[in-house]
C-alpha positions as a Python dict, from the first residue, in 0.01 Angstrom:
ca = {
    (1, 'M'): (0, 0, 0),
    (2, 'S'): (-65, -331, -173),
    (3, 'K'): (99, -434, -497),
    (4, 'Y'): (-231, -406, -682),
    (5, 'E'): (-290, -51, -555),
    (6, 'K'): (60, 53, -661),
    (7, 'E'): (-6, -83, -1011),
    (8, 'N'): (-331, 107, -1033),
    (9, 'Q'): (-164, 426, -910),
    (10, 'S'): (91, 396, -1187),
    (11, 'L'): (-201, 372, -1429),
    (12, 'R'): (-347, 687, -1273),
    (13, 'M'): (-640, 490, -1133),
    (14, 'T'): (-776, 541, -784),
    (15, 'I'): (-963, 263, -606),
    (16, 'H'): (-1275, 358, -409),
    (17, 'S'): (-1476, 126, -188),
    (18, 'T'): (-1853, 119, -208),
    (19, 'S'): (-2106, 168, 67),
    (20, 'S'): (-2393, -75, 127),
    (21, 'S'): (-2622, 153, -75),
    (22, 'G'): (-2398, 146, -381),
    (23, 'P'): (-2112, 352, -531),
    (24, 'R'): (-2048, 698, -383),
    (25, 'T'): (-1845, 988, -517),
    (26, 'Q'): (-1524, 1048, -322),
    (27, 'R'): (-1227, 1281, -343),
    (28, 'W'): (-975, 1141, -588),
    (29, 'N'): (-603, 1173, -644),
    (30, 'N'): (-455, 1272, -978),
    (31, 'G'): (-152, 1047, -934),
    (32, 'M'): (80, 1332, -829),
    (33, 'G'): (-32, 1364, -468),
    (34, 'Q'): (-283, 1643, -537),
    (35, 'D'): (-639, 1595, -411),
    (36, 'Q'): (-903, 1708, -654),
    (37, 'E'): (-1263, 1815, -591),
    (38, 'P'): (-1527, 1539, -583),
    (39, 'R'): (-1667, 1456, -923),
    (40, 'R'): (-1876, 1191, -1089),
    (41, 'H'): (-1676, 916, -1254),
    (42, 'W'): (-1722, 608, -1472),
    (43, 'T'): (-1699, 296, -1255),
    (44, 'Y'): (-1685, -79, -1284),
    (45, 'S'): (-1755, -337, -1013),
    (46, 'M'): (-1507, -615, -947),
    (47, 'Q'): (-1559, -929, -737),
    (48, 'T'): (-1321, -1040, -463),
    (49, 'S'): (-1271, -1377, -632),
    (50, 'L'): (-1029, -1192, -861),
    (51, 'L'): (-895, -944, -604),
    (52, 'P'): (-895, -1119, -263),
    (53, 'H'): (-696, -842, -93),
    (54, 'L'): (-955, -571, -173),
    (55, 'P'): (-1293, -505, -6),
    (56, 'K'): (-1586, -723, -106),
    (57, 'Q'): (-1675, -493, -392),
    (58, 'T'): (-1458, -217, -531),
    (59, 'I'): (-1495, 65, -777),
    (60, 'I'): (-1216, 153, -1019),
    (61, 'K'): (-1197, 506, -1154),
    (62, 'L'): (-1088, 496, -1519),
    (63, 'P'): (-859, 741, -1701),
    (64, 'R'): (-998, 1066, -1846),
    (65, 'P'): (-1073, 939, -2202),
    (66, 'L'): (-1316, 682, -2064),
    (67, 'R'): (-1465, 927, -1813),
    (68, 'I'): (-1596, 1127, -2109),
    (69, 'L'): (-1861, 857, -2149),
    (70, 'D'): (-2007, 964, -1817),
    (71, 'R'): (-2097, 1303, -1962),
    (72, 'A'): (-2228, 1169, -2294),
    (73, 'T'): (-2596, 1159, -2377),
    (74, 'V'): (-2686, 799, -2451),
    (75, 'K'): (-3002, 730, -2648),
    (76, 'P'): (-3157, 385, -2708),
    (77, 'L'): (-3108, 238, -3056),
    (78, 'R'): (-3419, 22, -3044),
    (79, 'S'): (-3641, 250, -3252),
    (80, 'L'): (-3369, 300, -3514),
    (81, 'M'): (-3295, -72, -3534),
    (82, 'N'): (-3665, -150, -3570),
    (83, 'D'): (-3689, 86, -3868),
    (84, 'L'): (-3379, -65, -4029),
    (85, 'R'): (-3489, -427, -3980),
    (86, 'N'): (-3860, -389, -4042),
    (87, 'I'): (-3844, -337, -4421),
    (88, 'K'): (-3633, -611, -4579),
    (89, 'S'): (-3404, -548, -4873),
    (90, 'D'): (-3421, -758, -5191),
    (91, 'A'): (-3118, -957, -5074),
    (92, 'E'): (-3281, -1025, -4738),
    (93, 'I'): (-3604, -1137, -4904),
    (94, 'D'): (-3411, -1374, -5133),
    (95, 'N'): (-3233, -1524, -4836),
    (96, 'M'): (-3559, -1566, -4641),
    (97, 'R'): (-3712, -1739, -4943),
    (98, 'L'): (-3424, -1986, -4953),
    (99, 'A'): (-3477, -2067, -4586),
    (100, 'G'): (-3852, -2092, -4645),
    (101, 'K'): (-3810, -2334, -4934),
    (102, 'A'): (-3570, -2553, -4738),
    (103, 'S'): (-3800, -2562, -4436),
    (104, 'G'): (-4116, -2612, -4644),
    (105, 'R'): (-3966, -2909, -4823),
    (106, 'A'): (-3877, -3064, -4488),
    (107, 'F'): (-4242, -3038, -4379),
    (108, 'T'): (-4368, -3183, -4708),
    (109, 'S'): (-4129, -3476, -4677),
    (110, 'A'): (-4235, -3538, -4315),
    (111, 'M'): (-4606, -3541, -4410),
    (112, 'R'): (-4548, -3820, -4661),
    (113, 'Q'): (-4422, -4057, -4393),
    (114, 'S'): (-4575, -4233, -4095),
    (115, 'W'): (-4466, -4156, -3739),
    (116, 'T'): (-4519, -4319, -3402),
    (117, 'L'): (-4315, -4092, -3173),
    (118, 'E'): (-4301, -3714, -3144),
    (119, 'K'): (-3926, -3723, -3091),
    (120, 'D'): (-3870, -3911, -3419),
    (121, 'L'): (-4063, -3649, -3616),
    (122, 'T'): (-3872, -3373, -3431),
    (123, 'A'): (-3536, -3528, -3520),
    (124, 'Y'): (-3641, -3576, -3882),
    (125, 'L'): (-3746, -3212, -3928),
    (126, 'E'): (-3422, -3085, -3774),
    (127, 'Y'): (-3221, -3321, -3996),
    (128, 'K'): (-3407, -3218, -4314),
    (129, 'F'): (-3364, -2846, -4236),
    (130, 'K'): (-2987, -2897, -4240),
    (131, 'R'): (-2995, -3143, -4528),
    (132, 'N'): (-3189, -2894, -4740),
    (133, 'G'): (-2940, -2615, -4678),
    (134, 'C'): (-3018, -2453, -4342),
    (135, 'D'): (-2757, -2413, -4069),
    (136, 'T'): (-2981, -2532, -3785),
    (137, 'S'): (-3329, -2497, -3639),
    (138, 'A'): (-3448, -2142, -3576),
    (139, 'Y'): (-3592, -2242, -3237),
    (140, 'V'): (-3685, -2550, -3037),
    (141, 'P'): (-3950, -2726, -3250),
    (142, 'V'): (-4300, -2795, -3124),
    (143, 'V'): (-4417, -3142, -3226),
    (144, 'A'): (-4743, -3218, -3049),
    (145, 'G'): (-4976, -3508, -3114),
    (146, 'G'): (-5344, -3506, -3016),
    (147, 'K'): (-5429, -3309, -2703),
    (148, 'N'): (-5066, -3199, -2661),
    (149, 'A'): (-5129, -2948, -2941),
    (150, 'S'): (-5359, -2752, -2706),
    (151, 'Q'): (-5054, -2651, -2498),
    (152, 'I'): (-4896, -2330, -2626),
    (153, 'H'): (-4525, -2377, -2696),
    (154, 'Y'): (-4525, -2744, -2603),
    (155, 'V'): (-4161, -2855, -2643),
    (156, 'R'): (-4142, -3188, -2459),
    (157, 'N'): (-4181, -3372, -2789),
    (158, 'D'): (-4161, -3710, -2614),
    (159, 'D'): (-4510, -3859, -2643),
    (160, 'V'): (-4658, -4133, -2859),
    (161, 'L'): (-4840, -4041, -3182),
    (162, 'L'): (-5174, -4220, -3226),
    (163, 'D'): (-5323, -4300, -3565),
    (164, 'N'): (-5659, -4135, -3498),
    (165, 'D'): (-5502, -3803, -3390),
    (166, 'L'): (-5366, -3500, -3567),
    (167, 'V'): (-5007, -3387, -3514),
    (168, 'L'): (-4908, -3022, -3498),
    (169, 'A'): (-4554, -2925, -3597),
    (170, 'D'): (-4423, -2573, -3536),
    (171, 'A'): (-4064, -2547, -3659),
    (172, 'G'): (-3832, -2375, -3903),
    (173, 'G'): (-3472, -2351, -4018),
    (174, 'V'): (-3212, -2074, -4019),
    (175, 'S'): (-3088, -1973, -4363),
    (176, 'L'): (-2749, -2093, -4481),
    (177, 'S'): (-2464, -1856, -4401),
    (178, 'F'): (-2229, -2012, -4657),
    (179, 'S'): (-2264, -2001, -5034),
    (180, 'L'): (-2259, -2323, -5235),
    (181, 'F'): (-2107, -2305, -5583),
    (182, 'P'): (-2050, -2593, -5832),
    (183, 'T'): (-1693, -2639, -5942),
    (184, 'Q'): (-1609, -2626, -6314),
    (185, 'K'): (-1441, -2967, -6321),
    (186, 'S'): (-1714, -3160, -6140),
    (187, 'K'): (-2077, -3136, -6044),
    (188, 'S'): (-2003, -3152, -5674),
    (189, 'L'): (-2075, -2856, -5450),
    (190, 'T'): (-1798, -2685, -5259),
    (191, 'F'): (-1802, -2432, -4973),
    (192, 'L'): (-1619, -2129, -5108),
    (193, 'R'): (-1685, -1827, -4894),
    (194, 'K'): (-1908, -1693, -4621),
    (195, 'Q'): (-2186, -1460, -4726),
    (196, 'E'): (-2223, -1110, -4590),
    (197, 'Y'): (-2582, -1190, -4505),
    (198, 'G'): (-2741, -1495, -4352),
    (199, 'N'): (-2906, -1632, -4042),
    (200, 'Y'): (-3260, -1537, -4141),
    (201, 'I'): (-3522, -1762, -3987),
    (202, 'T'): (-3842, -1933, -4088),
    (203, 'D'): (-4141, -2009, -3865),
    (204, 'I'): (-4389, -2264, -4005),
    (205, 'T'): (-4681, -2436, -3833),
    (206, 'R'): (-4874, -2720, -3995),
    (207, 'S'): (-5116, -2990, -3878),
    (208, 'W'): (-5197, -3319, -4050),
    (209, 'P'): (-5347, -3660, -3966),
    (210, 'I'): (-5096, -3911, -3835),
    (211, 'S'): (-5269, -4191, -4025),
    (212, 'G'): (-5254, -3991, -4349),
    (213, 'T'): (-5633, -3959, -4378),
    (214, 'F'): (-5864, -3702, -4216),
    (215, 'S'): (-6172, -3822, -4034),
    (216, 'P'): (-6489, -3624, -4135),
    (217, 'P'): (-6482, -3400, -3820),
    (218, 'Q'): (-6107, -3340, -3859),
    (219, 'K'): (-6157, -3249, -4224),
    (220, 'D'): (-6434, -2998, -4142),
    (221, 'L'): (-6227, -2830, -3873),
    (222, 'Y'): (-5914, -2827, -4090),
    (223, 'N'): (-6101, -2664, -4380),
    (224, 'A'): (-6246, -2398, -4151),
    (225, 'I'): (-5898, -2300, -4034),
    (226, 'L'): (-5756, -2326, -4386),
    (227, 'A'): (-6023, -2087, -4521),
    (228, 'T'): (-5936, -1839, -4242),
    (229, 'Q'): (-5566, -1864, -4325),
    (230, 'R'): (-5620, -1806, -4697),
    (231, 'T'): (-5838, -1502, -4627),
    (232, 'C'): (-5567, -1346, -4408),
    (233, 'I'): (-5286, -1425, -4652),
    (234, 'S'): (-5478, -1254, -4934),
    (235, 'L'): (-5483, -938, -4721),
    (236, 'C'): (-5110, -943, -4641),
    (237, 'R'): (-5019, -657, -4873),
    (238, 'A'): (-4951, -288, -4826),
    (239, 'S'): (-5248, -180, -5041),
    (240, 'S'): (-5492, -345, -4797),
    (241, 'C'): (-5390, -94, -4524),
    (242, 'N'): (-5411, -372, -4267),
    (243, 'S'): (-5200, -428, -3956),
    (244, 'L'): (-5130, -750, -3769),
    (245, 'D'): (-5397, -656, -3515),
    (246, 'K'): (-5654, -595, -3792),
    (247, 'L'): (-5568, -927, -3952),
    (248, 'H'): (-5610, -1092, -3614),
    (249, 'Q'): (-5960, -944, -3583),
    (250, 'I'): (-6046, -1064, -3934),
    (251, 'A'): (-5922, -1413, -3843),
    (252, 'E'): (-6132, -1413, -3526),
    (253, 'N'): (-6448, -1311, -3711),
    (254, 'T'): (-6394, -1557, -3995),
    (255, 'L'): (-6313, -1845, -3762),
    (256, 'R'): (-6606, -1768, -3532),
    (257, 'D'): (-6853, -1783, -3822),
    (258, 'S'): (-6701, -2105, -3956),
    (259, 'L'): (-6711, -2278, -3618),
    (260, 'K'): (-7072, -2171, -3566),
    (261, 'D'): (-7161, -2335, -3897),
    (262, 'L'): (-6999, -2655, -3769),
    (263, 'G'): (-7215, -2651, -3457),
    (264, 'F'): (-6972, -2502, -3205),
    (265, 'D'): (-7118, -2292, -2923),
    (266, 'M'): (-6927, -1965, -2968),
    (267, 'S'): (-7095, -1769, -2691),
    (268, 'G'): (-6901, -1600, -2412),
    (269, 'N'): (-6523, -1647, -2422),
    (270, 'A'): (-6533, -1959, -2636),
    (271, 'L'): (-6316, -1810, -2911),
    (272, 'E'): (-6049, -1697, -2663),
    (273, 'T'): (-6036, -2053, -2531),
    (274, 'L'): (-6000, -2202, -2880),
    (275, 'F'): (-5780, -1923, -3022),
    (276, 'P'): (-5567, -1792, -2729),
    (277, 'H'): (-5264, -1692, -2936),
    (278, 'H'): (-5214, -1388, -3159),
    (279, 'L'): (-5241, -1451, -3531),
    (280, 'G'): (-4877, -1383, -3612),
    (281, 'H'): (-4560, -1184, -3565),
    (282, 'Y'): (-4277, -1032, -3767),
    (283, 'I'): (-3984, -1253, -3867),
    (284, 'G'): (-3633, -1184, -3997),
    (285, 'L'): (-3307, -1214, -3809),
    (286, 'D'): (-3502, -1334, -3507),
    (287, 'V'): (-3812, -1547, -3453),
    (288, 'H'): (-3996, -1242, -3318),
    (289, 'D'): (-3814, -981, -3521),
    (290, 'T'): (-3837, -605, -3454),
    (291, 'P'): (-4008, -645, -3113),
    (292, 'G'): (-4047, -267, -3090),
    (293, 'Q'): (-4263, -258, -3404),
    (294, 'S'): (-4626, -220, -3305),
    (295, 'R'): (-4879, -476, -3424),
    (296, 'K'): (-5106, -179, -3492),
    (297, 'A'): (-4864, -43, -3755),
    (298, 'P'): (-4991, -77, -4115),
    (299, 'L'): (-4815, -337, -4328),
    (300, 'E'): (-4555, -190, -4562),
    (301, 'A'): (-4372, -317, -4868),
}
């Protein structure tokens, strides 16, 4: 008997090898030389890199307290966690607003400046998120100039920005997890303690002309999308009895009519080509928060 097996025997563990089809139940020893009847047991796999003297893969039978888990009924927590995270508390909303303000100000500052490279604008947004009070970026930013904006989740961010193009920026910060309090003796800010809440994200997408001025076609298209956005935002309330899917349908209908007025041919699958992404998603502790929450569920407050 190897040294490792002796140690396991002293811990009242019995080592079982596994067949090619996976773990199998074997007769086990109770540590006093008495064979017991076969029974199911809680097992863990171990690699030979740690135990070179054992078979390629081994199963370790754990003591009785841990074997109780094998008989327990385990239910998924996803539905419960969705319910808990879906409706935000007042404290959560306050924290999300702080992150939203910090991220929004970064976008406003970026729009006031001229840019020639996507990577420079990316770096500036990430810097301003932190400078305005966020911990970091909530996700890898999308900064796409011209035709690059037609690629969903474009994250190369390494192209040249041309004056006659629009730039699309999809980015956001993560809310500050430390509180900032002014000291009584000076006006400087000092980190005092970590909050019990934090790490709530923002997700903002904006487009603007790189040159600072819209061309007439760009202005018409921008206003059509802006009108659609404002219509949907006005319906983002519990009393409207709308869901994300209903808002998406409203956005499709509004945008289709606006594009027709501009002379677009909206027959066939034209709208799916121009609007391939869903209108929106839930946010909170994650970019796509509460993934188990249906988009067909009515909005609540």
